N, C-alpha and C positions, 0 to 999 in steps of 0.2 A: 141620896142617889149613890149607887155603887160605882166606884171608879174602875176603869178598865185600862189595860195596857194594849200594846199592839201585837200581843201574842194570841194565836188562834188555836182552837182545838182542831181535830181531824175533820170535823163536820163544818168547819168554817166559822164557828162562833167565837167571839172574843172571850178570853179568860179573865175573870174579875181580878182586880189587883189583890194581892195577898193570897192567891191560890196557885197551885200547880196541878197539872194533869198527870195522873199516874198511867201505868202501862195498860190499864183496863179502860182508860178514857174517863175516869171519874175525877171530879174536882176535889183537891185535898188542900186544906188550909196550910199555909207555909209554916205556921206556928207549931204544928205537930210533926213536921218532917225533920228528920235528923239532919244536923248540920253537914255531916259528911256526904249525905245523899244529895244535898243542895249543891255542894262543891263539886261532886262528881258530875251532876247534871250540867253545871256551868262549864266545866272542862270539856265534856263531850260535845256540847252544843258549840262551843268556841272552835274546837278543832274541826267539826263538821262544816261549820259556816265558812271557815277559811279554805277547807278542801273544796267545797262547792264553788267558791269564788275562783280558786286556782284552776279547777276543772273547766270553768267557763272561759278563763283566759287561754288555756291550752287549746280549747276547741276553736276559739277565735284566731289564735296563732296559726293553727293548722289550716283553717279556711283561707286566711290571708296568704300564707306561704304557698298553698296550692294555686291560688289565683295569680300570685306574683310569678311563679315558675311558668305557668301557662302563658301569661302575658309576655314573658321574656322569650319563650320558644316561638310564639307567633311573631314577635318583633324580629327575631333572628331569621325566621322564614321569609319575612317581607324583604329582607336584604337580597333574596334570590327571586323576588317577584311572586312569591307564594302568598296568597291572601285567603282569608276566611277558611281556616283549617277545620273549624267546627269541632275543636277539641282534639287532644292528642292522647292516644292510648299507649300503653306499654311503659317501660322504665326510661327515665330521663335522669342523667347525672350532670350536674353543673359544678365545676371546680373554680375556686378562687384563682386569681392570676398567679400567685406564688405557690399554688398547689397545696396549701396548708389545710384548707377547708373544702368540704364537699357537701352538696345538697342533692339528695336523691328523691325523686318522685316515682312511685311505683303504683300500679293498679293491678290487683289480682281479681280475675274473673272466677265466679263460682258456677260450676256446671252441674246439671242434672240430666237424667236419661228419661226419655219417654217410653211408650209401650213397645217400641221397636227393639228395645234391649231384650225383652222376653223372646222375640223372634230370633235374635242372635243366640240366645241360650239354647233354644231348640235346635238351631242349626249346628251348634257346637256339640250338642249331644249326639246328633246324627253323625258328626265327624268321628266321635269316639266309638260309635257302633261299627263304623266301617273300617277302623284301623285295627290291625291285629298284631302290630309290632310291639316289642317290649317297651319302646319309647312312649307308647300311648298312655301307659300307666302314669308316667311322670307328667304328661300333658293333662291327664285327667285331674291330677292333684292341683295343677296350676289353675285349671278352669274352676274346679270346686272352690278353691281358695278365693278366687276373684269374685265369685258370686255369693260368698258368705255374707250374711247380714249381721249388723251389730245388735245390741240390746234394744235399740229403738226400731229395729226392722229396716234400717237403711243400708244400702250397698255402698261400699267404699269406692269413691271415684278413682282414687289412685290405683286400686287393685284392677279395676276394669280397664283403665287406660294402659296398665301394664301389659294386658293381652295384645295390644296393638304393636308392641315391640317384639312379639314372638314371630319369627320369620318361618312360616309354613306355606308351602306351595299349593296345598290342596285347594281346589276351587271352592269347595264348600266352606272351608275355613276363611278364605278371602271374602266370600259372600257374607259370612257372619261378622267379619271385621268391618265390612261396609255398613252392615246394619247397626253396629255399635256407633260408628262415626255419624251415621244419619240420625241416631237417637239422641245425640248430644244437643242440649239446649243450654244457653247461657242464662242462668236465673238471676244473676246480679253481679255486682262488682264492689270492691272495697279499695279505697285509695289510702296510700301511706306516704308520709313525708319523713325522711330520715336525714339527720345531720351528722356529719363525721368530721373529725379532726385528725391530722396526720400525727403519727407517733414519732416524735423526734425528727430525725433526718431519714427515717426509713421510708419504704414504700407502703407501709401498712397504715391503715386508717382504723380508728376506733369510733364507735358510734357515741354521740353525746346522748346520754340516757335521759329520756323524758318520762320514763315509767317509774312512778314513785315507789312501787313495790320492789323494784330492782336496785334502788339507790342505796 
């Protein structure tokens, strides 16, 4: 009977002892594999296994830290008679008593635009047709830039939102801005936990880096 190890192929089958699986998925006897290839495979697998374990630990740390921050915020709110907050949105910063450390929880929302954005574009085009001043050419460039699409055919949220900062009194322009606002839909959110430590005795804080690529 052929002995097997606890190593499995991509299809879920156990690999017989004395064999390795190559990049094509074929079983290869260890005896004909170069020693350096075996050592390389061992090194890569060891590093990857440790990285996966570390990744799981970081994910667990983030979940726990987020839960702890939320629990503390709710505890603090209870001191003022506020209960059942149902989650807290936005950025929250918590400092240690001596001000040396800071924990920051932030939530970024992702927005998209529905079909009303096209209505806004049509209204903006009507604005451009009605304007005859030299300034309209600059506004035309701003509008065209805002509605440019990238290589994947997506419109930049940042560019569109930039139009809302342009102060123009024209009623049609204001109507178009309202259409843009109405077209905004929150499509999701992503939460972050960041930890900082104070730099010496200064008022500056530097983030404790948890990004392995940046270390």
